[in-house]
C-alpha positions as CSV (number, residue, x, y, z in Angstrom):
1,M,-3.1,23.5,9.5
2,I,-0.8,23.8,6.5
3,I,-0.5,20.0,6.2
4,Y,-4.2,19.6,6.5
5,S,-4.9,22.1,3.7
6,I,-2.5,20.3,1.3
7,A,-3.9,16.9,2.3
8,K,-7.4,18.1,1.7
9,N,-6.6,19.5,-1.8
10,T,-4.7,16.3,-2.6
11,F,-7.7,14.2,-1.5
12,K,-10.1,16.2,-3.6
13,E,-7.8,16.0,-6.6
14,T,-7.5,12.2,-6.3
15,A,-11.2,11.7,-5.7
16,R,-12.1,13.6,-8.8
17,N,-9.8,11.5,-10.9
18,K,-11.9,9.4,-13.3
19,I,-9.4,6.5,-13.2
20,F,-9.8,6.4,-9.4
21,L,-13.6,6.1,-9.8
22,V,-13.2,3.4,-12.4
23,I,-10.9,1.4,-10.1
24,L,-13.4,1.7,-7.3
25,G,-16.1,0.4,-9.6
26,F,-14.0,-2.6,-10.8
27,G,-13.1,-3.3,-7.2
28,A,-16.7,-3.3,-6.0
29,V,-17.6,-5.6,-8.9
30,G,-14.7,-7.9,-8.1
31,I,-15.8,-8.2,-4.5
32,L,-19.3,-9.1,-5.5
33,L,-18.0,-11.9,-7.8
34,T,-16.1,-13.6,-4.9
35,K,-18.9,-16.2,-4.7
36,I,-17.9,-17.6,-8.1
37,V,-14.5,-18.6,-6.8
38,A,-16.2,-20.8,-4.2
39,F,-17.5,-23.1,-6.9
40,I,-13.9,-24.3,-7.4
41,S,-13.9,-25.9,-4.0
42,P,-17.4,-25.9,-2.4
43,E,-16.1,-27.6,0.8
44,T,-13.9,-24.6,1.6
45,E,-16.3,-22.0,0.5
46,Q,-16.0,-19.6,3.4
47,K,-12.2,-19.8,3.4
48,M,-11.9,-19.1,-0.4
49,I,-14.4,-16.2,-0.3
50,I,-12.7,-14.4,2.5
51,D,-9.3,-15.0,1.0
52,F,-10.3,-13.8,-2.4
53,G,-12.2,-10.9,-0.9
54,L,-9.1,-9.7,0.9
55,A,-6.9,-10.2,-2.1
56,T,-9.4,-8.1,-4.2
57,I,-9.3,-5.3,-1.7
58,Y,-5.5,-5.4,-1.6
59,F,-5.1,-5.6,-5.4
60,F,-7.3,-2.6,-6.3
61,C,-6.0,-0.4,-3.4
62,T,-2.5,-1.2,-4.4
63,I,-3.2,0.0,-8.0
64,I,-4.6,3.3,-6.6
65,A,-1.5,3.8,-4.4
66,I,1.0,3.0,-7.2
67,F,-0.5,5.0,-10.0
68,N,-1.6,8.0,-7.9
69,G,1.6,8.1,-5.9
70,A,3.8,7.8,-9.0
71,S,2.3,11.1,-10.5
72,L,1.4,12.9,-7.3
73,I,4.4,15.2,-6.9
74,H,5.7,14.8,-10.4
75,K,2.5,16.4,-11.7
76,D,3.1,19.5,-9.4
77,L,6.7,19.7,-10.6
78,E,5.7,19.4,-14.3
79,K,2.9,22.0,-14.0
80,R,5.1,24.1,-11.8
81,T,2.3,24.4,-9.2
82,I,4.8,23.4,-6.5
83,Y,6.6,26.7,-7.0
84,T,3.6,28.7,-5.9
85,V,3.2,26.5,-2.8
86,I,6.9,26.4,-1.7
87,T,7.3,30.2,-2.1
88,K,4.8,30.7,0.7
89,P,6.0,30.1,4.3
90,I,5.6,26.4,3.8
91,G,8.4,23.9,4.3
92,R,9.1,21.2,1.8
93,H,8.4,18.6,4.4
94,H,5.0,20.1,5.0
95,F,4.2,19.8,1.3
96,L,5.5,16.2,1.2
97,I,3.6,15.1,4.3
98,G,0.4,16.8,3.2
99,K,0.6,15.1,-0.2
100,F,1.2,11.7,1.5
101,F,-1.8,12.1,3.9
102,G,-4.0,13.3,1.1
103,L,-3.2,10.1,-0.9
104,I,-3.6,7.9,2.2
105,A,-7.0,9.6,2.8
106,S,-8.3,8.6,-0.6
107,I,-6.9,5.1,-0.2
108,S,-8.6,4.9,3.3
109,V,-11.9,5.7,1.7
110,S,-11.4,3.0,-0.8
111,I,-10.5,0.4,1.8
112,I,-13.4,1.3,4.0
113,L,-15.8,1.2,1.1
114,F,-14.5,-2.1,-0.2
115,T,-14.7,-3.6,3.4
116,I,-18.2,-2.4,4.0
117,I,-19.3,-3.9,0.6
118,F,-17.6,-7.2,1.4
119,V,-18.9,-7.5,4.9
120,L,-22.5,-6.8,3.8
121,Y,-22.1,-9.3,0.9
122,C,-20.8,-12.0,3.3
123,H,-23.7,-11.3,5.6
124,F,-26.1,-11.7,2.7
125,I,-24.6,-15.1,1.7
126,N,-24.2,-16.2,5.3
127,I,-20.4,-16.2,5.5
128,E,-19.1,-15.5,9.0
129,I,-16.5,-12.8,9.5
130,N,-14.1,-13.1,12.4
131,I,-12.0,-10.5,14.2
132,T,-8.9,-11.6,12.3
133,F,-10.5,-10.4,9.1
134,Y,-10.5,-6.8,10.3
135,W,-6.9,-7.1,11.4
136,A,-6.1,-8.4,7.9
137,V,-7.8,-5.3,6.5
138,F,-5.8,-3.0,8.8
139,F,-2.5,-4.5,7.7
140,I,-3.5,-4.2,4.1
141,F,-3.8,-0.5,4.9
142,I,-0.3,-0.5,6.5
143,Q,1.1,-2.2,3.4
144,I,-0.6,0.3,1.1
145,C,0.9,3.1,3.2
146,I,4.4,1.6,2.7
147,I,3.8,1.2,-1.1
148,S,2.5,4.8,-1.3
149,S,5.6,6.2,0.5
150,V,7.8,4.2,-1.9
151,S,5.8,5.4,-4.9
152,I,6.1,9.0,-3.9
153,M,9.9,8.5,-3.3
154,F,10.4,7.2,-6.8
155,S,8.2,10.0,-8.3
156,L,10.9,12.4,-7.1
157,I,13.6,10.8,-9.2
158,S,11.9,9.5,-12.3
159,S,8.9,9.9,-14.6
160,P,5.4,8.5,-13.6
161,L,5.8,5.5,-15.8
162,L,9.2,4.6,-14.3
163,S,8.0,5.4,-10.8
164,A,5.1,3.0,-11.2
165,T,7.4,0.3,-12.7
166,F,9.9,0.7,-9.8
167,T,7.1,0.6,-7.2
168,I,5.7,-2.6,-8.7
169,A,9.1,-4.2,-8.6
170,F,9.4,-3.1,-5.0
171,Y,6.0,-4.5,-4.2
172,M,7.0,-7.9,-5.7
173,S,10.4,-7.9,-3.9
174,G,8.5,-7.4,-0.6
175,Y,7.1,-10.9,-1.1
176,W,9.9,-12.6,-2.9
177,V,12.4,-11.5,-0.2
178,E,11.1,-14.4,1.9
179,G,13.0,-16.8,-0.3
180,L,16.2,-14.6,-0.3
181,L,17.7,-16.4,2.7
182,D,17.6,-19.7,0.8
183,L,19.5,-18.0,-2.1
184,I,22.0,-16.4,0.4
185,S,22.8,-19.9,1.8
186,L,23.8,-21.0,-1.7
187,I,26.2,-18.1,-2.4
188,K,29.9,-19.0,-1.9
189,F,31.6,-15.6,-2.2
190,D,31.6,-13.9,1.2
191,F,31.3,-10.3,-0.3
192,F,28.1,-11.1,-2.2
193,K,26.7,-13.2,0.6
194,Q,27.2,-10.2,3.0
195,L,25.7,-7.8,0.4
196,M,22.6,-9.9,-0.1
197,T,22.2,-10.3,3.7
198,Y,22.1,-6.5,4.0
199,V,19.6,-6.3,1.1
200,Y,17.4,-8.9,2.9
201,Y,17.4,-6.9,6.2
202,L,16.9,-3.5,4.4
203,L,13.9,-4.5,2.3
204,P,10.5,-4.4,4.1
205,K,8.9,-7.8,4.6
206,L,5.4,-7.2,3.1
207,F,4.8,-10.9,3.3
208,Y,5.1,-10.7,7.1
209,L,2.2,-8.2,7.1
210,D,0.0,-10.5,5.0
211,I,-2.4,-12.4,7.3
212,K,-5.1,-13.3,4.7
213,W,-4.6,-17.0,5.5
214,E,-5.2,-16.5,9.2
215,A,-8.3,-14.4,8.4
216,S,-9.8,-17.0,6.1
217,S,-9.0,-19.9,8.3
218,G,-10.2,-18.2,11.5
219,A,-6.8,-18.5,13.3
220,D,-6.0,-16.2,16.2
221,I,-3.0,-13.9,16.2
222,S,-1.2,-12.8,19.4
223,Y,-1.2,-9.1,20.3
224,E,2.6,-9.2,20.6
225,K,2.8,-10.3,16.9
226,L,0.3,-7.6,15.9
227,L,2.3,-4.9,17.7
228,Y,5.5,-6.1,16.1
229,M,3.9,-6.1,12.6
230,F,2.6,-2.6,13.2
231,L,6.0,-1.3,14.3
232,H,7.6,-3.0,11.3
233,G,5.2,-1.3,8.9
234,L,5.5,2.1,10.7
235,F,9.3,2.0,10.6
236,Y,9.3,1.6,6.8
237,I,6.7,4.3,6.2
238,I,8.7,6.8,8.1
239,F,12.0,5.5,6.5
240,F,10.8,6.1,2.9
241,L,9.2,9.4,3.8
242,L,12.5,10.6,5.2
243,I,14.3,9.6,2.0
244,S,11.6,11.4,0.0
245,N,12.1,14.5,2.1
246,L,15.8,14.4,1.5
247,L,15.3,14.0,-2.3
248,L,12.8,16.9,-2.3
249,R,15.2,19.1,-0.4
250,R,17.9,18.4,-3.0
251,K,15.7,19.6,-5.8
252,S,16.4,23.2,-6.9
253,L,13.0,24.8,-6.8
């Protein structure tokens, strides 16, 4: 009940944010402009529209996650509103989880809204949507949850601007890490080779959760792979939230 109350207030706070509403507006417009991309290659119209539509949903929801998450707890610390909450019989982990779920609720609304707009738009222009598309949307949501947990983690150790910068760098590394194995194979010093190997296995593989190509090409994905992808994402969400909890506990409030 405590977590629900904090999540509810966080959701309302995020939803009332004018920047959040502006991003929603730009995202909706971006989705409705996906038809323009198809003119680049008319013979692959369906593939390009679905691919660009998913990329648009991902891009705008990522912006919401990064910039809201970066200031979510920092704002409470700065305004000292966290002190009035923590002094009540509420654990710091309750506060953290409530804030996280509140942010995820606002992002969920964004993803659902964007998906409905895109599906209706595809129906209007006679573009067929397959089941893999909905799996792609689901794993966009999982990626956004990871990014949100990372953004909250950085917000506990730096300013909102730095938190957003670090989270963007993390987001990029989640895709660039795919080529890290090639770099590791070129390293001659064993110490650095071992260190980079640890970094490779520590960083979440966001690229692994990206199935836009499968969705746009109509390829099937096995349930075993989907389960592994889900567990991979869930592990890192919990992992970064645990680190955030440790950081919040170390703060003298």
